C-alpha positions in Angstrom: 87.3 -13.5 10.8 86.3 -15.8 13.7 88.6 -18.2 15.4 88.1 -21.9 16.1 85.5 -22.3 18.9 86.7 -23.9 22.2 85.2 -27.8 22.7 84.6 -28.5 26.3 83.1 -31.7 26.9 82.9 -33.0 30.6 84.0 -36.7 31.2 82.3 -38.9 33.3 82.6 -42.7 33.8 81.8 -45.4 36.1 79.0 -44.5 37.7 77.4 -48.2 38.8 73.8 -47.0 39.4 73.4 -50.0 42.4 74.3 -50.8 45.6 77.6 -48.9 45.0 76.9 -45.7 43.8 77.2 -42.5 45.8 73.9 -40.9 45.4 75.1 -37.5 47.1 77.6 -37.1 44.4 75.1 -38.0 41.7 73.0 -35.2 43.2 75.7 -32.9 42.9 76.8 -33.9 39.7 73.4 -32.8 38.7 73.0 -29.2 40.0 76.8 -28.4 38.5 77.4 -30.0 35.5 75.0 -27.3 33.6 76.7 -24.5 35.3 80.0 -25.5 33.3 78.4 -24.5 30.3 79.8 -27.8 28.5 79.6 -28.2 24.5 78.5 -32.0 25.5 78.6 -34.8 28.1 80.6 -37.9 27.0 80.1 -41.2 30.1 82.5 -43.9 29.1 80.3 -46.6 30.8 79.8 -48.6 33.5 76.7 -47.2 34.3 75.5 -50.1 36.2 76.8 -52.4 38.7 75.1 -55.8 37.9 73.3 -54.7 34.1 69.6 -54.9 36.2 66.9 -52.9 35.2 66.2 -51.0 38.2 69.9 -49.6 38.1 69.8 -49.1 34.1 66.6 -47.1 35.1 68.3 -45.2 37.3 71.0 -44.7 34.9 68.2 -43.9 32.6 66.8 -40.9 34.2 69.9 -39.5 34.9 71.3 -39.2 31.3 67.8 -37.9 30.6 68.6 -35.1 32.8 71.8 -34.7 31.3 70.4 -34.6 28.1 68.0 -32.0 29.0 70.7 -29.4 29.9 73.6 -30.9 27.4 73.8 -33.1 23.8 75.3 -36.3 25.7 77.0 -39.2 24.8 77.0 -43.3 26.2 79.1 -45.9 25.7 78.5 -49.3 27.6 81.0 -50.7 30.0 81.7 -54.4 31.2 79.4 -53.8 34.0 76.5 -53.0 31.6 76.8 -56.2 29.6 75.1 -59.8 30.1 78.4 -61.7 28.5 76.7 -64.9 30.1 73.6 -65.0 28.0 76.4 -65.3 24.8 79.7 -66.2 26.1 82.4 -66.1 23.4 79.4 -64.8 21.2 78.1 -68.2 20.5 74.6 -67.3 20.4 75.2 -63.6 19.0 76.0 -60.3 20.2 72.4 -58.8 20.6 71.8 -60.9 23.7 74.7 -59.8 25.9 73.4 -56.3 25.2 69.5 -56.5 24.9 69.0 -55.0 28.5 71.6 -52.1 27.5 69.9 -51.1 24.6 66.3 -51.2 26.0 67.5 -48.1 28.0 70.1 -46.7 25.8 69.3 -47.3 22.3 70.1 -49.9 20.1 73.3 -48.6 18.6 76.4 -49.2 21.0 79.0 -47.7 18.8 77.0 -43.9 18.7 78.3 -40.6 17.1 77.4 -37.1 18.4 77.9 -34.3 16.4 78.3 -30.5 18.2 79.4 -27.3 17.3 83.3 -27.8 16.7 83.2 -31.2 17.3 82.9 -35.1 16.3 82.4 -37.4 18.8 82.9 -41.3 18.1 81.3 -43.7 20.4 83.4 -47.1 20.2 83.0 -50.3 22.0 85.3 -52.3 24.1 82.9 -54.0 25.8 82.9 -57.8 25.3 82.7 -59.7 28.1 83.9 -63.2 27.7 85.3 -62.9 24.1 88.2 -64.0 22.3 89.8 -60.5 21.6 89.6 -60.1 25.4 91.0 -63.5 26.6 94.1 -63.4 28.6 96.0 -66.1 31.0 94.4 -64.2 34.2 91.1 -65.9 35.4 90.2 -62.6 37.0 89.8 -60.9 33.9 87.7 -63.4 31.9 84.9 -61.2 31.7 86.7 -57.6 32.6 89.4 -56.9 30.1 88.5 -55.1 26.9 89.5 -54.8 23.7 89.3 -52.7 20.3 88.7 -54.7 17.2 90.5 -53.2 13.9 86.9 -53.2 12.7 86.5 -50.7 15.5 89.4 -48.1 14.5 88.7 -48.3 11.2 85.5 -47.2 11.8 86.3 -44.4 13.6 88.9 -42.9 11.6 86.5 -42.9 8.8 84.1 -40.9 11.0 87.0 -38.7 11.3 88.3 -38.5 8.0 85.0 -37.0 7.2 84.9 -34.8 9.7 85.3 -30.9 8.4 89.0 -30.0 8.7 89.9 -28.3 12.2 86.9 -30.0 14.3 88.0 -31.6 17.3 87.9 -35.6 16.8 86.8 -37.3 20.1 86.8 -41.0 20.3 84.6 -42.5 23.5 85.2 -46.1 25.0 85.2 -47.5 28.7 88.6 -49.2 29.1 91.7 -47.3 29.8 94.6 -47.4 27.6 97.1 -46.3 29.6 98.7 -48.0 32.8 96.2 -47.2 35.7 97.4 -45.1 38.3 97.8 -47.1 41.5 96.9 -50.6 39.9 99.0 -50.1 36.9 97.2 -52.3 35.0 95.8 -51.9 31.5 92.5 -52.0 30.6 92.5 -53.1 27.8 94.4 -56.7 26.3 96.4 -56.7 23.1 96.9 -52.9 24.0 100.0 -52.1 21.9 98.1 -52.8 18.9 95.2 -50.8 19.8 97.5 -48.0 20.4 99.2 -47.7 16.9 95.4 -48.2 15.4 94.3 -45.4 18.0 97.2 -42.7 16.7 95.9 -43.8 13.0 92.5 -42.6 13.6 93.3 -39.5 13.8 91.8 -38.7 17.2 92.7 -35.7 19.3 91.8 -37.1 22.5 90.7 -40.6 23.9 88.2 -40.5 26.8 88.3 -43.7 29.0 87.4 -44.4 32.6 87.1 -48.5 34.2 90.4 -48.2 36.3 88.3 -45.9 38.9 91.1 -43.5 39.2 91.6 -40.3 36.7 94.6 -39.5 34.8 95.5 -36.8 32.0 98.4 -38.4 30.0 99.1 -39.4 26.3 99.9 -42.2 23.8 103.3 -42.0 22.4 103.2 -38.3 23.3 100.9 -37.4 20.3 97.3 -38.7 21.6 95.6 -37.0 24.6 93.9 -39.5 26.9 91.7 -38.5 29.2 91.3 -41.3 32.2 87.8 -40.4 34.6 87.1 -42.0 37.7 84.2 -43.1 39.5 81.2 -42.0 41.6 80.7 -44.6 43.9 82.2 -46.3 46.8 84.9 -48.3 44.5 87.4 -45.8 44.8 91.0 -47.2 44.9 93.2 -46.2 48.1 90.4 -44.2 49.4 90.6 -41.7 47.2 88.1 -39.1 46.2 86.2 -38.9 43.4 87.4 -37.1 40.1 85.2 -36.3 37.1 87.7 -34.8 33.9 86.5 -31.3 32.4 87.9 -31.6 28.5 88.7 -28.4 26.8 90.1 -28.3 23.3 91.1 -25.3 21.1 93.1 -25.1 18.1 96.3 -25.5 19.7 96.1 -27.7 22.8 94.0 -30.7 24.9 93.6 -29.0 28.0 91.9 -31.5 31.1 91.1 -30.4 34.4 90.3 -32.6 37.4 87.3 -32.0 39.5 87.7 -33.8 43.0 84.7 -34.4 45.4 85.0 -33.5 48.6 82.7 -35.0 50.6 82.3 -33.2 53.7 81.6 -30.2 51.7 78.7 -32.1 49.1 80.7 -30.4 46.0 83.4 -30.4 43.5 86.4 -28.2 43.5 88.3 -27.8 40.4 92.3 -29.6 40.6 94.7 -30.5 38.9 95.1 -29.3 35.2 97.0 -30.6 32.4 98.1 -29.3 28.9 98.7 -31.2 25.5 99.7 -30.0 22.3 97.1 -30.7 20.1 99.7 -30.7 17.0 103.6 -32.1 17.4 105.1 -34.7 19.7 105.3 -33.0 23.0 106.7 -35.1 26.1 105.4 -37.8 27.1 103.9 -37.6 30.6 100.9 -39.3 32.7 98.9 -37.5 35.7 98.3 -39.1 38.8 96.8 -37.5 41.6 100.6 -37.7 43.2 101.8 -36.1 40.6 103.0 -36.8 36.7 105.5 -39.7 36.2 106.8 -41.5 32.2 104.9 -43.8 30.6 
């Protein structure tokens, strides 16, 4: 009799190749991540800063080097789309993502199957779109949303997966309030929370807020929020990526913090959430835990 495998996911986000990228961190990630022996790497968007060719080319090379070592899934973030080429989708969806898909493939909602897990990418980044509109002008091209079609599609993928495998959903916008900003990345987030719970996911991987976190939706669904590897950190805090481990009973999220003086990432806070049952709600931020 064999036990269920432990699935380990390196969760990166918001690399922002371009003028804000921290190249020392990128170099450290390339040398350090293979040593973790992860099952897969998931990158939850914002590969670029301005969706420019040079930025995407640098991100493409980075991802190719990751894939040479470990299966890797990537989804676009709000910085990766040229929404002005089709505002409100008036000229169709393809125009907005044409440059992104040139470098990362035409599937904006990729699915990756690895031993012990199915990882489903979802699209939350639409730019100026009806589903993302808010009353805040500054949020017009920043907020994301999760259409019902996205959560229904992911639910079908997870329903078809073999019993016991880890079900991991990846998209860009944060679903829990930012640690310092307290802002939600998704428009209509209450509706999104209900539908995310219904997908059957074991853990959500997201980014966008540029600050790490580990928490839950309604005490039932674990959420990993990865930080940024650019100079655009919140409050001058160190950059962080997350290592997510899933076994038969628990989801464990560990932060790895960047120490600029030593040019290395070191293991930091670790948070565990029951994979089954209703554990107490907690949201991890760098200063400690707080209620959702």
